[in-house]
Every structure is written in C-alpha cells, then in structure tokens.
N, C-alpha and C positions, 0 to 999 in steps of 0.2 A: 582334667585341664579345661580352663575357660576357653569359650569359643573365640574366635579371631576379632570381633567387633569389641568384645569386653577387653581384651588384652590391648588392642589399639587405643582404646579409649583411655585405659590406665596411664599408657605412655604419654598420650596427648595432654592429659591434665598434669602430669608431672612436668612436661615441658612448658605449660602455660602458668604453672604454679597456682591455679584455680580450677574450679569445675567448668567442665566443656559444655557450653549451652546449645550443641549440636547433636545430632544423632550421627552414628557412624554405622554403615552398612558394608559388610565385607563380603569377599567372593563366596565364603562358604554358606550365604544365606543368612548369617547371624546379624542382630541389630542390637545396638546399646545406645540408650540416650533418651532424652524426652520424646514421646512418640509424635507430637505435633511440631517439633523443630525441624528446620532444614538438616538435610542429610549430606555428610561427606561419604562419598561411595568409593570405597577401595575395591576395583574389579578384580584385581589379580595381585599375585605376590610379587609381580615385576614392579609394581608401584613401590612397594617396600625396598625393592634393591636400588631403585632409582634414588630414593632418599638416603639410602646407606652410602651409596658411592658418591653422592653429590648432596651433602646435608644442606638444608636450607631452600632459598628460593629457586635456584636453578634445578635441583632435584625435584621440587614441586611442579615447576613449570614443565619440565620433561615428561612427568607423568601425566599432567593434565593434556598437554598437547597430544601425547601418544593416545590418550583415551583410556589409560590405567587408572586415573583418578577422575572423579565426576561429581556433581553436585546435584541434588534433588531438592528443589524449592528454591528458596531466595538466595541468589548468587552473592548479592552484596551483604547479607547477613553473614554468610560463612567467610568472605573476605575480610569484614570487620572483625571477627574473632581471630583471624589468622595475621592481622595486620602487626599486631604488637610483636610476637615472638619471630615472625619472619621478615616483614617488610620495614619495621621501624627500628630493628636492631636494639630492642629494649628499651626504647624511651617510653613506652606504656607498659611494659612488663620484662620478664626475663628473655635475654636473647638466645638464641640456640646455642651459641657457644658458651655461655654462662650456665644454661641449664645443663649442658654435657659435663660441666665439672662436679655436678652432684652426684654422689655415690648411687643414690636410688635410681636416678636416671640412667646412669651408665649400666646398672644391673638390667633395667628395663631394655635398654639398648642391646644387651647381649642376648636378651629373650626375642627381640625383634630379629636378630640376625638368624635365629633358629627358625623363626616364623616366615621369614623371606625365602627360605629355599637355597637353592645352590648359589654360592657367593660369586656369581658371574656378572660383570657389569653390563647392563643392557646398553645397546648402542643408542646413541641420541635420535630422535625424531627426524626425519628428512628436512623439516622446515628449519632446522637450526643452523645458523651461520657459524663457522668455525671462527672462534674468537682470535682477535689479532691486536697488535699495538695500533693506536689511533694515528694513521699518518695523515689523513685529509689531503691526499694528493688528488689531482684530478681523476685519476684511474679510480682510486679508492672511493671517491666520492661519487663517481658515476656507479659504481658497482653497488654501494649502499643504497642509493637512490633507486635503481632499478630493483633490488630486494624488496623495498617498501611499496613503490608505487607501480611497479609493473606486475601487478596481482591480477589485473583484468579490469577494464573500464566498468564492465556490467556489475562486477562485485561492488565497486565503489558507488555505482548508482543505487544500489539496493541499500547500502548503509548510510550514505550522505544525503539521499533524496535528490530532487530535481536540480537544486542549487549547486550541486558538485562543489561545494566549498569545504575544504578540510582543514579547517581552524575554527576557534570557537564563535558561535554566534553571539549577536548583542541583543539581549531580550528585553522587550517592552512588555507592559501588563497585557495579557490576553494573546500575545503573538504566537505564531506557529514557528516551526524550524525554519521554513523557507522564509517567512517574513522577518525573522531574526538574523538571518544569513544576510538578507538584502539590506537589513538595518546596518550591520557591521561594515559591508562594502560601502555604504553611504557615510558611515562614520568616518572610515579611512579617507575617503574622498574629501570630506569637509575639513579633515585636519590637514590635508595636504594643500586645500585651497584650489582643487582643480577648476579650471576654466577653459572655455573653448580654444582649441589649438595648442595647448600646452603638451609638452612631451613628458610622458610618463614611462618609466622603467619600472615593470614588475618582476621582481626578482623571485625565482621559485614560482612562477605563475600558475602551476597546477594545471587544472582543466580549463583555465581561461576565463574564471568568473569575474575576477577583479578587472581584467583587461577589457572585458566585454562592458562591465557596468561603467567603468572610467569614460568609454568611448560614446557608449549609448546614451548615457545619462548627462555626461558634462562635456562631451566634444573633444575629449583629450586624444592625441595620437600617442598610441602605446606600442612598446616594445615588451614582450613577454618572454622570459627565458626559463627554461627547465632542463635538467638532465634525463628526464624520463621520455623515451620514444613514444610510449602508449599515451601518456598526457598529452604530449605535443599534438599527435594525430587528432585526438578527441577535441582539443581545444580549437585548432584549425578548421575542423568540420563545424563547430559552434559559431565560430567568427564568420564563416561563409554562410550559414545559415540565417544569421543575424544581418547579412549584408553589410559587414564592417570591415571587409578585407582591405579596403583604402585607408583604414584608420588604425587596424591591429595586425601587428606582425608576431607570431610565435615561432621562437626559435629554440632548437635543441643546442644549447650553449651554456658554457660555464660563465658565471658572473664576471669571472676575472679576465674573460676573453672578449668582453663588450668594449669596442673601441668607438663607438659613434655617438659618444656624449658631446657636449653636455645635455642633460636632462633639466627639465623644471622641476621634477619631482620623482621620488623612488619610494615604492612600496615593497616591503618585505615582510609577508605574512606567513609566519609558520614555518620559515626557511632556516633562520638563523640557529636553530638547534642542531642542524647538520654541520655547522661550521667548524667547532671544535675550539677550545680554550687557545691552543697554540697559534690558531690562525685567525683569531677573531679581530685583532688589531688589522691584520691585512684586510680583512672581509670591510671593516669600517673605513679604512684608508680607500680602498678601491671605490665604494660608494661615494665617499667624499669627492673623491676626483672626477666622478661621473656627473656631479651636480654643477649647475652654473651657479655663481654667487648669488646667494637668496635663495637657493633651492631648498626644498624640504624633504626629509626622509622620515617614513612613518614605519618603524621596526616594531613589529607585533611578535613577541617571543614568550615561550614558556620559560619560568625561572624556578630554581630550587631555593631552599632556605640556606643560608650560609652556615658553614661548619666552624666550631671553634677553631679546629686546624685543618684549613683548606687543603694541606698536603695529604690528608687522609681520604679526600674525595675519591669515590670510585663509581664508575658508570654502572647503573643498574644491570644485573645480570641477565634477567629476563628479556629486559628492553633491547639490550645489546645483541643478544643471541637470536631472537625472534622478530623484533618489531624494526627498531631503528639501528641497524649496525652503525658504529662510529658516531652515534649520536651522543651530544654532550650538553648538560644544563649548567647555567651559572646563576649565581645570585643577580638581582637587578642592580645592585650597586657596582657590581663588577662590569656589567654591561654599559652602565651609563658612564663609567670611568673610561672604558676602552672607545667609546664614541667621541668622548671628550678628547682623549689623547690623539684621536685621528683628526681632529680640529673641528668638530661639530660643537654647536651650542645647544645643549639640551633644553628644550622648552617646556615640555610636558611629559608626565609620566602619569598613566591611568592604569590601574589594577582592575582586571576584569575577571578575577578568578572564579567567582561564583557562576558567571555565565559559562565558563568551560564546563563546569560539573553538569550543569542543566544540559548543555549540548551532548556531552558524552553520554548521559542517560538516555537521550532521545536516539542517539546512534545505536545503542546496545538495544533498545527497544525494536528498532527497525530490523536489526540483524536476527533477533530472536524470533520476530514475526516471520521472516522470510528464510528461517534456517535451513530448510531443504534446498532451496535454490542456491543459497551462499555455499554450501557443500558442494553441490554440483558445479558451480561456478569456479571454485578454487580446489580444496581438499578439506576432508573432516579436520585434519590438523590445523590447516591454515585459518579455517572458521574458527576453531577453538582457541588459536591465538588471539585473533581480534576480539573476541568475547570477552576472555580474560583481561587483555590489555585495557580495553576501553572502560570495563567496569571497575577494575583496580584503579585506573587514572581518575575516574569520577570520585572515587572515595579519597583519593590522594589530594585532589582539589578542594574537596569538601572539608578535610581535615587540615587544610593548610600547610600540607608536606610540599606542595609545588603551588605555583601561581603563574598567571600569564599578565603580561603588561604590555600596553602600547606606549612606545616612546616616540614623541616627536621631537626631531633635531633639526637644526638649520645649518646650511653652510653660510655663516654670517659673514657678509663683506667687511672690509677693513673700515667702512663708514660706520659699522655697527647697526645699521638699519635692518633688522631681522624680517621686516615685512609682515609681521604678525600683528594682529589687534592688541590693544591694551589689555583686554579681557580674553586670554586665549581659550576660554572654554565657551566660546560663543557657538560652537558646533552642536552644544548640548542644549541650547535654549530654543 
C-alpha cells in the first residue's frame, strides 16, 4: 500500500483537477511532491477526520488552529494553491462540492476514510466561537467585539507596531508601517477638514490613535467610543501620556447610545464591518443624526465583491468562527446606497485595496518574527488564527476578492452648501 503522503497527494490532485505544486509531509514520515516546494504538513490522522466531518474551509481551519495541519515554507504560496477549491468556490477551479460528485474522487474519499482512523468527530478547538444567527443586538455586539479585541493589548502591540492602528495604512514611496499609518490618519483628518476646536466623534476608536492624532495635530475635541474594555483602558492611558485629557474622552459605549451631539465630524475606521446588513441603515441614520448640518462622515470599510444573487451570500465560515463573530461585508454600492438612504450626500469614494494587502503582509511579518512571544501572550491556537487570517486576507485583497474604501459623506443642509471645495481631492495634492 502507498505511504500516507502519496495517498493524500493523489486525493488532493483529484480535488484540484490538476497537479499539486506542493509537497505533502504526513505523520508517518513520508513525503510526496517537489522536494524544493513548500510543504503542507499533516501531523496526524485527526486532521483528516476534521476534514471528513467538516469538508471545506471550516474543517481546514479547525485542523490548522489545532495544530493538526501546518505549513513548512511559504504560507502565501500554499494559500494561493488552496484558494481555488476552498476559498473561491470554484471560480478558478473545481469547488469541493463539485469535486465530490466525481466517482474517482468519491473512491479516493472512501480510501481517506480508512486512512483517517476511527470515525469519531474531533471537538472544535477552544478558540472557536459557537456559530449563531447574526442578531447585532447591543449584547451580541459587545460579545463579538470582546472576542476579537480583548485578546491582550501586548499581543496587538506586537502585531500592529507602535502606531496601534488596526486598519489599513496609506503607503507612500519608501514609507514604513508607522509612517504609513500616520499618513492614513492624516488623510482621514484632511477629508474631514478638521480644524481647531471642532468636535469629532470617533466611532470604534480602537486604541485611541485617530482620537489622539485629531486632537494633537488639528486641535479637535474628540469623543472616542469602543465596546472593548481593554482598548478603552489602553487608549485612556495613551491620552493621559500625551497630555490630552482636556481634549479627548474615551468611552466604553455603543455608538447608538451617544446622545451629546451634534458633532462637526465623525470618523468610522474599520468599524462598520461589525454592524451587519440588517442594522446598516440604522447605523447610518444614527451617525447622520449626530452630525450638525454641513458635518462630514468618513466611513472607512472593507467591501466584498457583489454576487449575482445577493440572497446566496454567506459569511465566511473561518472568519465568523474564529476572527470576527457576526462580522458581515457588503459591496461598496450597497454601502453608498444605505448612506444616501439615511440622508447623506456621498461626495467621494476612494478605493485603497492594495494598501491593505501591503499592510497585512507587514503585520504577518511582525507576527512571525515575534512568534514565540505571541504564543506566550495568547495561545498557540490564537496565534495560528491570526497568522492564517492575516495571510489569507492579504491574498484576498491582492486578488480583488475583497476591497476597502473610504467614503466621504456630508449632512448637506437644505441650502445645498456642502462646505466642500470644488476640487474635492485637494487632500491628495
């Protein structure tokens, strides 16, 4: 009988419908494939049982997070190979479901059953969140935010660097991650037209970077709101260390509970992905109501590609179970429509998709360089979640599977005076 690696390679090639440009190394010490290629390491039979009981992305994710499945060499190269049959549902190759209709693949699957050992479903890794219907109540939003952000500020410092900005940077030629994040905060400030004494509401303020930048560099008076206790504590200390407590207030508060408007401007950077499709009009309407006439909103948000039938859209299984519980992405057209329905005049949309791919690769590099410390600060499983999530996301941005956009919208008064210059892109000159 062939060794485990050869048998697994044969099945993988049937699923792909083409030769596999990777090595496979199995638990019995066997290897199969090009000797210099990156290797997919199947550490034990339990990895196979995870795939058999949850075919596709979630089974692979469970095996990866648990350490049953690993990669030797270039993680991006391995993910590129797997993107077609697993993450893209057959757009660049056969989908898993399509492949399983093939008689030869089903025969290989029966062989895999024998290879996997006792047909007992392994328990999911403890890092997995039990999946549920997306309610987006105040309670469920707090729970989801806590799962994602209350991982430990030291861990985020390791990954994000000293800027502590958890959204894509804005890259200039020769810039560093830190300078690119500073340039992004300045770009947001310029689009909002921040000036001395204006009131800014920073929705989903994270660790306080935008709030501090707006107050320190532009003299704004800022209210930052977050649902994460750990973020708020960290942000408040940063504000105090900067000597800005008279200008910046950080609250643990749902944006729906902010009652002390109106504000001159609102920034929402990487927060709207948590809102959900059913609540998005409410989100837009609340922010519209918190702005004074002529006030500006800068909405910085990840977008997905539209589907032929939007009713078939499903939240990514790995992201939902391990990274952003209850997170949902929408096409940019949907976002613009909802903002307009709430009363906003949308004045500018800028896609910065490639900037996020570059940012994510920088974060992965930092995580890998500090891997031992990352594991100590969280857990091996949690660190593996973040490595896979960020690397796969970088590829998704590069391949235009997802994008990210800055939408500038105005609560234009009845007079029609938006307060914007005739050339709206003056912030880029």
